[in-house]
C-alpha positions in Angstrom: -15.8 -25.7 -13.7 -18.1 -24.9 -11.1 -21.2 -26.5 -10.8 -22.4 -26.0 -7.1 -24.9 -27.7 -5.2 -28.3 -25.7 -5.1 -28.8 -25.6 -1.6 -27.0 -25.4 1.7 -27.2 -29.0 2.5 -24.1 -30.1 1.0 -23.3 -33.2 3.0 -25.7 -34.9 5.4 -25.7 -33.7 8.7 -23.1 -30.8 8.4 -24.5 -29.0 5.7 -24.9 -25.2 7.3 -21.0 -25.5 8.6 -19.9 -26.3 4.9 -21.9 -24.1 3.2 -20.2 -21.1 5.6 -17.0 -22.2 4.5 -17.5 -21.6 0.9 -20.5 -19.3 0.7 -18.3 -16.1 0.7 -16.5 -16.8 -2.1 -18.8 -19.4 -4.3 -19.7 -17.7 -7.6 -22.9 -19.8 -6.9 -24.3 -18.0 -3.7 -23.2 -14.7 -4.7 -24.9 -14.6 -8.2 -28.0 -16.1 -6.4 -27.8 -13.3 -3.8 -27.7 -10.6 -6.7 -30.5 -11.9 -8.4 -32.6 -12.2 -5.2 -31.7 -8.8 -4.8 -32.3 -7.4 -7.8 -36.1 -8.9 -7.9 -36.9 -7.9 -4.2 -35.9 -4.3 -5.1 -37.9 -4.2 -8.0 -41.2 -5.7 -6.4 -41.0 -5.0 -2.7 -38.2 -2.9 -1.7 -39.6 -1.2 1.5 -41.2 -4.3 3.2 -39.3 -6.6 5.6 -38.9 -9.8 4.4 -38.7 -13.2 6.2 -36.2 -15.3 5.0 -37.9 -18.7 5.7 -35.2 -21.5 6.2 -32.8 -18.7 6.0 -29.6 -21.2 6.8 -26.7 -19.3 8.0 -28.3 -16.1 6.8 -26.0 -15.3 3.8 -29.0 -14.2 1.8 -30.3 -12.2 4.4 -26.9 -10.3 4.7 -27.1 -9.5 0.8 -30.3 -8.3 1.1 -29.3 -5.9 4.4 -26.3 -4.8 2.1 -28.8 -3.7 -0.6 -30.8 -1.7 1.7 -33.8 -4.4 2.4 -34.7 -5.5 5.9 -34.8 -9.0 6.4 -35.7 -11.5 9.3 -34.1 -15.1 9.1 -36.3 -17.9 10.2 -34.4 -20.8 11.0 -35.1 -24.1 12.7 -31.5 -25.2 12.8 -29.5 -24.0 15.7 -26.2 -24.1 13.7 -27.9 -22.0 11.0 -29.6 -19.5 13.4 -26.2 -18.9 15.4 -24.2 -18.6 12.3 -26.5 -15.6 11.2 -26.3 -14.1 14.0 -22.4 -14.0 14.0 -22.8 -12.6 10.2 -24.4 -9.8 11.9 -28.4 -10.5 11.4 -30.2 -8.5 14.4 -33.3 -10.4 13.5 -33.3 -14.3 13.6 -35.8 -16.6 14.8 -34.8 -20.1 15.3 -38.2 -21.8 14.9 -40.0 -23.8 12.2 -42.4 -21.6 10.2 -45.4 -23.3 11.8 -43.9 -23.4 15.6 -43.1 -19.5 15.2 -46.8 -18.7 15.7 -47.1 -16.0 13.1 -50.0 -14.0 13.1 -52.4 -14.1 9.7 -51.3 -11.3 7.3 -48.3 -10.3 9.4 -45.7 -10.7 7.1 -45.0 -7.8 4.3 -42.8 -10.2 2.0 -41.3 -13.6 2.6 -38.3 -15.6 0.8 -37.7 -19.2 0.0 -34.6 -19.5 -1.2 -33.4 -23.1 -2.4 -35.8 -24.5 0.5 -39.4 -25.6 -1.1 -37.5 -28.8 -2.7 -36.8 -30.2 1.1 -40.3 -30.0 2.1 -42.4 -33.2 1.5 -46.3 -31.2 1.2 -44.7 -28.0 -0.5 -48.7 -27.0 -1.4 -49.5 -27.3 2.6 -46.3 -24.9 3.5 -47.2 -22.8 0.7 -50.4 -22.4 1.6 -49.1 -21.4 5.3 -47.1 -18.7 3.9 -50.1 -17.2 2.4 -51.7 -16.8 5.3 -48.8 -15.3 7.3 -48.5 -12.7 4.2 -50.6 -9.5 4.1 -52.7 -8.9 1.2 -50.4 -7.6 -1.7 -47.5 -9.2 0.2 -45.0 -10.8 -2.1 -43.3 -14.3 -2.2 -40.0 -14.9 -3.5 -38.7 -18.1 -4.4 -35.5 -19.9 -5.9 -35.7 -23.9 -6.1 -33.5 -26.2 -8.6 -34.9 -26.5 -12.2 -36.2 -29.6 -14.3 -36.5 -32.8 -13.2 -34.6 -34.1 -16.5 -31.5 -32.6 -14.5 -31.7 -35.0 -11.5 -28.2 -36.1 -10.0 -26.6 -37.8 -7.0 -26.6 -34.0 -5.4 -30.3 -33.9 -5.2 -30.2 -37.3 -3.4 -27.5 -36.2 -1.1 -29.3 -32.7 -0.7 -32.5 -34.4 0.6 -34.5 -33.2 -2.4 -38.1 -34.3 -2.9 -38.2 -32.6 -6.4 -36.9 -30.4 -9.0 -39.1 -28.1 -10.9 -40.0 -26.3 -13.9 -41.4 -23.1 -13.9 -44.8 -24.1 -15.2 -45.1 -26.9 -12.4 -44.1 -24.3 -9.8 -46.7 -21.5 -11.0 -49.3 -24.4 -11.0 -48.4 -25.3 -7.2 -48.6 -21.3 -6.4 -51.5 -20.8 -7.9 -53.1 -23.6 -6.2 -51.9 -22.2 -2.9 -53.8 -19.0 -3.4 -50.7 -17.1 -4.9 -50.8 -14.7 -8.0 -47.4 -15.2 -10.1 -46.0 -11.7 -10.9 -42.5 -12.4 -12.5 -41.0 -15.8 -13.5 -37.6 -16.7 -14.9 -35.0 -19.2 -15.1 -31.4 -18.1 -14.2 -27.9 -19.9 -14.1 -28.5 -20.6 -17.7 -24.9 -21.2 -18.4 -25.0 -24.1 -16.0 -27.4 -26.3 -18.2 -24.7 -27.7 -20.3 -22.2 -28.6 -17.5 -24.7 -29.7 -15.2 -25.9 -32.6 -17.9 -22.4 -33.2 -18.9 -20.9 -33.8 -15.7 -23.8 -34.4 -13.2 -26.7 -35.9 -14.7 -25.3 -38.4 -17.3 -22.8 -39.7 -15.1 -25.4 -40.1 -12.3 -27.7 -42.3 -14.9 -25.1 -44.5 -16.0 -24.1 -45.2 -12.5 -20.5 -43.3 -12.7 -21.2 -40.2 -10.0 -23.0 -41.9 -6.6 -21.7 -39.4 -4.3 -19.3 -36.4 -3.9 -16.8 -35.0 -1.5 -16.4 -31.5 0.6 -13.7 -30.8 -1.6 -15.4 -31.6 -4.5 -18.1 -29.1 -3.4 -15.4 -26.6 -2.9 -13.8 -26.9 -6.0 -17.2 -26.5 -8.1 -18.1 -23.7 -6.0 -15.0 -21.7 -7.2 -15.3 -19.9 -10.7 -11.5 -20.2 -11.1 -9.2 -17.2 -13.4 -9.0 -19.3 -16.6 -10.9 -19.1 -19.7 -14.0 -20.7 -18.3 -13.9 -18.3 -15.3 -13.9 -15.4 -17.7 -16.9 -16.8 -19.6 -18.8 -17.5 -16.8 -18.2 -14.0 -15.2 -19.4 -12.6 -18.3 -22.6 -14.7 -18.8 -23.5 -14.3 -15.1 -23.4 -10.3 -15.4 -25.4 -10.2 -18.5 -28.1 -12.6 -17.0 -28.0 -10.6 -14.2 -28.9 -7.4 -16.2 -31.3 -9.2 -18.1 -33.3 -10.0 -14.7 -32.9 -6.6 -13.3 -34.8 -5.1 -16.5 -37.9 -7.6 -16.1 -36.7 -10.2 -18.8 -37.1 -13.6 -18.4 -34.6 -16.5 -19.6 -35.9 -19.4 -20.9 -33.9 -22.3 -19.4 -31.2 -22.3 -16.6 -30.6 -24.8 -13.5 -32.8 -22.6 -11.5 -36.2 -21.3 -11.1 -37.0 -17.6 -9.9 -40.7 -17.0 -9.3 -42.3 -13.9 -7.7 -45.6 -14.3 -6.5 -48.2 -12.4 -4.5 -51.2 -12.9 -2.0 -54.1 -11.4 -3.9 -55.5 -8.0 -2.5 -58.6 -5.7 -4.0 -56.6 -2.6 -5.4 -53.5 -3.8 -3.6 -50.9 -6.1 -4.8 -47.3 -7.2 -5.6 -46.2 -4.5 -8.1 -43.1 -3.6 -9.9 -41.8 -0.7 -8.4 -39.5 0.3 -11.5 -42.4 0.4 -13.9 
């Protein structure tokens, strides 16, 4: 049964290399890529997307395969190097703050399981708001529901998990308008509760190994793998059609910097 971590820091200090080992075959990373590509193609298909905290470049690789131009902005030398080795032509090794982006210089930006690692998420979002052009889109994924907190969140260095409502309030306070929002990985809610959250709360699950992570990222070929594959395909189709899922282990808002007469819009409408 697959219950992967919700971001790249699988084990402290070595997260990027560990992630690279499993990303290509992980059902979690690949479904997240499909979901991200589907909303980027709907809302901002022609803009270059700046993948902030883009790690090994796996999301940007998926976007490039979908025909979307992207730039990885990654402060870690390991992640930046891995992104270049994967064929991402535009990689900036820097933090967002140190990169020196001009106001209004980004057509679109992405924060893919990054915001939960930022202590002052409001200030970080305000900086991205400044960098985006008027009407530019911000695509976000974060782990969902504080009630699902577990040892994986501790080990990954998360400051928080979000509900869609709390994340929308944070985005609005930073000056954004939320154009679309949904949960995803709906099928994982119950397994996460039973296999992570409850054991964590009673002290039975305090940590995990790389071997455990690799097993959890493998969907498997048995009955659960078949059910999981069918559920994720249905979920992706739902999101592609602009529908919203009421629960999941991840949040997906699409926000925009407002502009008179020009905004992030659904190109499929």
